[in-house]
RORO-529176 format. One record per residue (C-alpha): residue number from 1; residue in one letter; x, y, z. Coordinates in Angstrom, 1 decimal. Layout:
# residues N
SITE  resi  resn      c1      c2      c3
SITE   NUM     a       X       Y       Z
...
***
This chain:
# residues 332
SITE  resi  resn      c1      c2      c3
SITE     1     x    16.7  -219.8   109.3
SITE     2     x    18.3  -220.4   112.7
SITE     3     x    16.5  -222.1   115.6
SITE     4     x    16.6  -218.9   117.7
SITE     5     x    15.0  -216.8   114.9
SITE     6     x    12.4  -219.5   114.4
SITE     7     x    11.5  -219.6   118.1
SITE     8     x    11.2  -215.8   118.1
SITE     9     x     8.8  -215.8   115.1
SITE    10     x     6.7  -218.6   116.6
SITE    11     x     6.5  -216.7   119.9
SITE    12     x     5.3  -213.6   118.1
SITE    13     x     2.7  -215.4   116.1
SITE    14     x     1.6  -217.2   119.3
SITE    15     x     1.1  -213.8   121.0
SITE    16     x    -1.0  -212.6   118.1
SITE    17     x    -3.1  -215.7   118.3
SITE    18     x    -3.7  -215.4   122.0
SITE    19     x    -4.6  -211.7   121.5
SITE    20     x    -7.0  -212.5   118.7
SITE    21     x    -8.7  -215.2   120.8
SITE    22     x    -9.0  -212.7   123.7
SITE    23     x   -10.6  -210.0   121.5
SITE    24     x   -13.1  -212.5   120.1
SITE    25     x   -13.9  -213.7   123.6
SITE    26     x   -14.5  -210.2   124.8
SITE    27     x   -16.8  -209.4   121.9
SITE    28     x   -18.8  -212.6   122.5
SITE    29     x   -19.1  -211.8   126.2
SITE    30     x   -20.5  -208.3   125.3
SITE    31     x   -23.1  -209.7   122.9
SITE    32     x   -24.0  -213.0   124.4
SITE    33     x   -26.4  -213.8   127.2
SITE    34     x   -24.3  -216.8   128.4
SITE    35     x   -21.6  -216.0   130.9
SITE    36     x   -19.3  -219.0   130.8
SITE    37     x   -19.9  -221.1   127.6
SITE    38     x   -21.9  -219.6   124.7
SITE    39     x   -21.8  -222.9   122.9
SITE    40     x   -24.1  -221.7   120.2
SITE    41     x   -21.8  -218.9   119.1
SITE    42     x   -19.4  -220.0   116.3
SITE    43     x   -17.2  -217.0   117.3
SITE    44     x   -16.6  -218.6   120.7
SITE    45     x   -15.4  -221.8   119.1
SITE    46     x   -13.2  -219.7   116.9
SITE    47     x   -11.7  -218.0   120.0
SITE    48     x   -11.0  -221.5   121.4
SITE    49     x    -9.2  -222.4   118.2
SITE    50     x    -7.1  -219.3   118.3
SITE    51     x    -6.1  -220.0   122.0
SITE    52     x    -5.3  -223.5   121.1
SITE    53     x    -3.1  -222.4   118.2
SITE    54     x    -1.3  -219.9   120.5
SITE    55     x    -0.6  -222.7   123.0
SITE    56     x     0.6  -225.0   120.3
SITE    57     x     3.0  -222.4   118.8
SITE    58     x     4.2  -221.5   122.3
SITE    59     x     5.1  -225.2   123.0
SITE    60     x     6.9  -225.5   119.6
SITE    61     x     8.8  -222.2   120.2
SITE    62     x    10.0  -223.7   123.5
SITE    63     x    11.4  -226.7   121.6
SITE    64     x    13.5  -224.4   119.4
SITE    65     x    14.5  -221.6   121.8
SITE    66     x    15.4  -221.1   125.4
SITE    67     x    12.8  -220.6   128.1
SITE    68     x    14.3  -217.3   129.2
SITE    69     x    13.5  -215.8   125.7
SITE    70     x    10.2  -217.5   124.8
SITE    71     x     8.4  -216.9   128.0
SITE    72     x     8.9  -213.1   128.1
SITE    73     x     7.9  -212.9   124.5
SITE    74     x     4.6  -214.5   125.4
SITE    75     x     3.9  -211.6   127.7
SITE    76     x     3.6  -209.4   124.6
SITE    77     x     0.0  -210.6   124.3
SITE    78     x    -1.1  -207.8   126.5
SITE    79     x     0.5  -205.1   124.4
SITE    80     x    -0.5  -206.7   121.1
SITE    81     x    -4.1  -207.0   122.1
SITE    82     x    -4.7  -203.2   122.5
SITE    83     x    -3.9  -202.1   119.0
SITE    84     x    -5.6  -205.1   117.5
SITE    85     x    -8.8  -204.3   119.4
SITE    86     x    -8.6  -200.7   118.2
SITE    87     x    -8.0  -201.8   114.6
SITE    88     x   -10.6  -204.6   114.3
SITE    89     x   -13.4  -203.8   116.7
SITE    90     x   -12.9  -200.0   117.2
SITE    91     x   -12.2  -200.3   121.0
SITE    92     x    -9.5  -197.8   121.8
SITE    93     x    -7.6  -197.8   125.0
SITE    94     x    -6.7  -194.7   127.0
SITE    95     x    -3.3  -193.6   128.0
SITE    96     x    -3.7  -195.1   131.5
SITE    97     x    -4.6  -198.4   130.0
SITE    98     x    -1.5  -198.3   127.8
SITE    99     x     0.8  -197.4   130.8
SITE   100     x    -0.7  -200.2   132.8
SITE   101     x    -0.3  -202.7   129.9
SITE   102     x     3.3  -201.8   129.4
SITE   103     x     4.1  -201.9   133.1
SITE   104     x     2.5  -205.4   133.4
SITE   105     x     4.4  -206.6   130.3
SITE   106     x     7.7  -205.3   131.4
SITE   107     x     7.3  -206.6   134.9
SITE   108     x     6.3  -210.0   133.7
SITE   109     x     9.0  -210.2   131.1
SITE   110     x    11.6  -209.3   133.7
SITE   111     x    10.2  -211.9   136.1
SITE   112     x    10.3  -214.6   133.5
SITE   113     x    13.8  -213.6   132.3
SITE   114     x    15.1  -214.0   135.9
SITE   115     x    13.6  -217.5   136.4
SITE   116     x    16.2  -220.1   136.5
SITE   117     x    16.6  -223.2   134.3
SITE   118     x    13.8  -225.7   134.8
SITE   119     x    14.7  -228.7   136.7
SITE   120     x    13.9  -232.3   135.8
SITE   121     x    12.0  -233.0   139.0
SITE   122     x     8.3  -234.0   139.0
SITE   123     x     5.4  -234.3   141.4
SITE   124     x     4.5  -237.6   142.8
SITE   125     x     1.0  -238.9   143.1
SITE   126     x     0.3  -237.4   146.6
SITE   127     x     1.7  -234.0   145.6
SITE   128     x    -0.4  -233.9   142.5
SITE   129     x    -3.5  -234.7   144.5
SITE   130     x    -2.7  -232.1   147.1
SITE   131     x    -1.9  -229.4   144.4
SITE   132     x    -5.1  -230.3   142.5
SITE   133     x    -7.3  -230.0   145.6
SITE   134     x    -5.7  -226.6   146.6
SITE   135     x    -6.2  -225.3   143.1
SITE   136     x    -9.8  -226.4   143.0
SITE   137     x   -10.4  -224.8   146.4
SITE   138     x    -8.8  -221.6   145.3
SITE   139     x   -10.9  -221.4   142.1
SITE   140     x   -14.1  -222.0   144.1
SITE   141     x   -13.2  -219.3   146.5
SITE   142     x   -12.4  -216.8   143.7
SITE   143     x   -15.6  -217.7   141.9
SITE   144     x   -17.7  -217.2   145.0
SITE   145     x   -16.0  -213.9   145.7
SITE   146     x   -16.7  -212.8   142.1
SITE   147     x   -20.3  -213.8   142.4
SITE   148     x   -20.6  -211.7   145.6
SITE   149     x   -19.0  -208.7   143.7
SITE   150     x   -21.6  -208.9   140.8
SITE   151     x   -22.4  -205.2   141.3
SITE   152     x   -18.8  -204.2   140.6
SITE   153     x   -18.1  -205.7   137.1
SITE   154     x   -14.4  -204.8   137.0
SITE   155     x   -13.7  -206.3   140.5
SITE   156     x   -15.7  -209.4   139.5
SITE   157     x   -13.8  -209.7   136.2
SITE   158     x   -10.4  -209.4   137.9
SITE   159     x   -11.3  -212.1   140.4
SITE   160     x   -12.4  -214.4   137.6
SITE   161     x    -9.2  -213.6   135.6
SITE   162     x    -7.1  -214.5   138.7
SITE   163     x    -8.9  -217.8   138.8
SITE   164     x    -8.4  -218.4   135.1
SITE   165     x    -4.7  -217.6   135.3
SITE   166     x    -4.3  -219.9   138.2
SITE   167     x    -6.0  -222.7   136.4
SITE   168     x    -3.9  -222.2   133.3
SITE   169     x    -0.7  -222.0   135.4
SITE   170     x    -1.5  -225.3   137.2
SITE   171     x    -2.3  -226.9   133.9
SITE   172     x     1.3  -226.0   132.9
SITE   173     x     2.6  -227.6   136.2
SITE   174     x     0.8  -230.8   135.5
SITE   175     x     2.0  -230.8   131.9
SITE   176     x     5.6  -230.5   133.1
SITE   177     x     5.1  -233.4   135.4
SITE   178     x     3.6  -235.5   132.7
SITE   179     x     6.4  -234.6   130.3
SITE   180     x     9.1  -235.6   132.9
SITE   181     x     7.4  -238.9   133.8
SITE   182     x     6.2  -239.9   130.4
SITE   183     x     7.0  -243.5   129.7
SITE   184     x     5.0  -244.0   126.5
SITE   185     x     1.9  -245.3   128.2
SITE   186     x    -1.0  -242.8   128.4
SITE   187     x    -2.9  -245.0   130.9
SITE   188     x    -0.1  -244.5   133.5
SITE   189     x    -0.6  -240.7   133.2
SITE   190     x    -4.4  -240.7   132.8
SITE   191     x    -5.3  -238.9   136.1
SITE   192     x    -2.8  -236.2   135.3
SITE   193     x    -4.1  -235.9   131.7
SITE   194     x    -7.6  -235.6   132.9
SITE   195     x    -6.5  -232.9   135.4
SITE   196     x    -4.8  -231.0   132.5
SITE   197     x    -8.0  -231.1   130.4
SITE   198     x   -10.1  -230.0   133.4
SITE   199     x    -7.8  -227.2   134.3
SITE   200     x    -7.5  -225.9   130.7
SITE   201     x   -11.3  -226.1   130.2
SITE   202     x   -11.9  -224.3   133.5
SITE   203     x    -9.4  -221.6   132.6
SITE   204     x   -11.1  -221.1   129.2
SITE   205     x   -14.5  -220.8   130.7
SITE   206     x   -13.4  -218.4   133.5
SITE   207     x   -11.5  -216.2   131.1
SITE   208     x   -14.7  -216.0   128.9
SITE   209     x   -16.7  -214.9   132.0
SITE   210     x   -14.1  -212.4   133.0
SITE   211     x   -14.6  -210.3   129.9
SITE   212     x   -18.3  -209.7   130.5
SITE   213     x   -18.8  -206.1   131.3
SITE   214     x   -15.1  -205.4   132.1
SITE   215     x   -13.5  -204.8   128.7
SITE   216     x   -10.4  -206.4   127.3
SITE   217     x    -7.3  -205.0   129.0
SITE   218     x    -7.8  -205.6   132.7
SITE   219     x    -8.9  -209.3   132.5
SITE   220     x    -6.4  -210.2   129.8
SITE   221     x    -3.5  -208.6   131.7
SITE   222     x    -4.5  -210.2   135.0
SITE   223     x    -4.7  -213.7   133.5
SITE   224     x    -1.5  -213.3   131.5
SITE   225     x     0.5  -212.2   134.6
SITE   226     x    -1.1  -214.7   137.1
SITE   227     x    -0.5  -217.7   134.8
SITE   228     x     3.3  -217.8   134.8
SITE   229     x     3.5  -216.4   138.3
SITE   230     x     1.6  -219.3   139.7
SITE   231     x     3.6  -221.8   137.6
SITE   232     x     6.9  -220.1   138.7
SITE   233     x     5.8  -220.2   142.4
SITE   234     x     5.1  -223.9   142.2
SITE   235     x     8.4  -224.5   140.4
SITE   236     x    10.3  -222.7   143.1
SITE   237     x     8.5  -224.3   146.0
SITE   238     x     8.0  -227.9   144.7
SITE   239     x    10.5  -228.3   141.8
SITE   240     x    13.5  -226.7   143.5
SITE   241     x    13.8  -224.0   140.8
SITE   242     x    15.5  -220.7   141.7
SITE   243     x    16.0  -217.2   140.2
SITE   244     x    19.1  -216.4   138.4
SITE   245     x    22.0  -214.4   140.0
SITE   246     x    21.2  -215.5   143.5
SITE   247     x    20.0  -212.9   146.0
SITE   248     x    20.3  -210.1   143.6
SITE   249     x    18.2  -211.9   141.1
SITE   250     x    15.5  -212.7   143.7
SITE   251     x    15.4  -209.0   144.7
SITE   252     x    15.1  -207.9   141.1
SITE   253     x    12.3  -210.5   140.5
SITE   254     x    10.4  -209.1   143.5
SITE   255     x    10.8  -205.6   142.0
SITE   256     x     9.5  -206.9   138.6
SITE   257     x     6.5  -208.4   140.4
SITE   258     x     5.7  -205.1   142.0
SITE   259     x     5.9  -203.4   138.6
SITE   260     x     3.6  -206.0   137.1
SITE   261     x     1.2  -205.6   140.0
SITE   262     x     1.2  -201.8   139.6
SITE   263     x     0.3  -202.2   135.9
SITE   264     x    -2.6  -204.4   136.8
SITE   265     x    -3.8  -201.8   139.4
SITE   266     x    -3.6  -199.1   136.7
SITE   267     x    -5.6  -201.2   134.3
SITE   268     x    -8.3  -202.0   136.9
SITE   269     x    -8.6  -198.4   138.2
SITE   270     x    -8.8  -197.1   134.6
SITE   271     x   -11.6  -199.4   133.8
SITE   272     x   -13.5  -198.6   137.0
SITE   273     x   -13.2  -194.8   136.3
SITE   274     x   -14.4  -195.3   132.7
SITE   275     x   -17.4  -197.3   134.0
SITE   276     x   -18.3  -194.6   136.4
SITE   277     x   -18.1  -192.0   133.7
SITE   278     x   -20.3  -194.0   131.4
SITE   279     x   -22.8  -194.7   134.2
SITE   280     x   -23.0  -191.0   135.0
SITE   281     x   -23.5  -190.1   131.4
SITE   282     x   -26.2  -192.8   131.0
SITE   283     x   -28.1  -191.5   134.1
SITE   284     x   -27.9  -187.9   132.7
SITE   285     x   -29.2  -189.1   129.3
SITE   286     x   -32.1  -191.0   130.8
SITE   287     x   -33.1  -188.2   133.3
SITE   288     x   -32.1  -184.8   131.8
SITE   289     x   -32.5  -181.8   134.0
SITE   290     x   -35.8  -180.1   133.1
SITE   291     x   -35.3  -176.4   132.2
SITE   292     x   -36.7  -174.0   134.8
SITE   293     x   -40.1  -172.8   133.6
SITE   294     x   -40.7  -169.1   133.8
SITE   295     x   -42.9  -167.9   136.6
SITE   296     x   -45.8  -166.0   135.3
SITE   297     x   -47.2  -163.6   137.9
SITE   298     x   -50.9  -164.1   138.5
SITE   299     x   -52.8  -161.0   139.2
SITE   300     x   -55.5  -161.2   141.9
SITE   301     x   -59.0  -161.5   140.5
SITE   302     x   -61.2  -158.7   141.5
SITE   303     x   -64.8  -159.9   141.6
SITE   304     x   -66.3  -156.5   140.8
SITE   305     x   -64.2  -156.0   137.6
SITE   306     x   -65.9  -156.8   134.3
SITE   307     x   -62.9  -158.9   133.1
SITE   308     x   -63.4  -161.2   136.0
SITE   309     x   -67.1  -161.7   135.3
SITE   310     x   -66.5  -162.7   131.7
SITE   311     x   -67.1  -166.4   131.4
SITE   312     x   -68.1  -166.8   135.0
SITE   313     x   -71.5  -167.7   136.2
SITE   314     x   -73.2  -164.8   137.8
SITE   315     x   -74.1  -165.2   141.5
SITE   316     x   -76.3  -163.0   143.6
SITE   317     x   -74.3  -160.5   145.6
SITE   318     x   -75.1  -160.6   149.2
SITE   319     x   -76.7  -157.3   150.2
SITE   320     x   -74.8  -154.9   152.4
SITE   321     x   -76.2  -153.9   155.8
SITE   322     x   -77.2  -150.4   154.6
SITE   323     x   -78.9  -151.7   151.5
SITE   324     x   -80.7  -154.4   153.5
SITE   325     x   -82.1  -151.8   155.9
SITE   326     x   -83.2  -149.5   153.0
SITE   327     x   -84.9  -152.5   151.4
SITE   328     x   -86.7  -153.4   154.5
SITE   329     x   -87.9  -149.8   155.0
SITE   330     x   -89.2  -149.6   151.5
SITE   331     x   -91.0  -152.9   151.9
SITE   332     x   -92.6  -151.8   155.0
***
């Protein structure tokens, strides 16, 4: 088996592992009271193992194959997750969700394919501290915004997924810096290693929270697209990386970014529309419209009629004026 074929197979298995982990996370989010870390749920730990396996296989695939091939194949996680969710947990995606997932995957794959060859530059101590502080501030802002949007589950989920993707992307940036500067002594890279662990854990917890009440497709697609985009943006601005084919490649990359963003918008609007329909159906089920009761005409009760006197206490009838005068004459 050639190294290229092996890298493709490893990338595909990695995509399936990532998709399986996302499906398990989404199911745990739907059935667990904990938002970020349901530590008592064995399934959540299983999802973490699947995500770790996906990351390990992705790294090994990069060792055997070119970055321009392995990275786009990693974007297949979005498309793979939809049929897997329908097969294993019975969660079928609509046509809009499929179009959005395919658009996001194609846009991301094109963007990654146009990314130039990674450079051997690294971040120094000051740059790492600055990037870490900016990342932490961005994550806090997104988490605060998501908390403010708690009445809109899909918007909240997308904000958390953006934060998760950003954390994962910055973990990749720190990993690259450690790999370039590695001298065989872990103590020399201890701050960066701690930053990688913290960013990876933060991304895992935020991705778990993003699935709560928002389904699978929109949060997964958002995190999958934001992750490499953030890493590529840092690579271009700080590592001196560029897109392939010069100006034309840059324009094509921007077009791919627009396509990916359009796919994310489709996924988000599809989920919002579904939530509105389900909410309307729930309200109708809880408060069904009462059928109009027939109006029964009520006939006026005539006091002198025998039917009106049945079952009614008899009361003395006030005498008429003529009868009163006759009575007085007789009495006199």
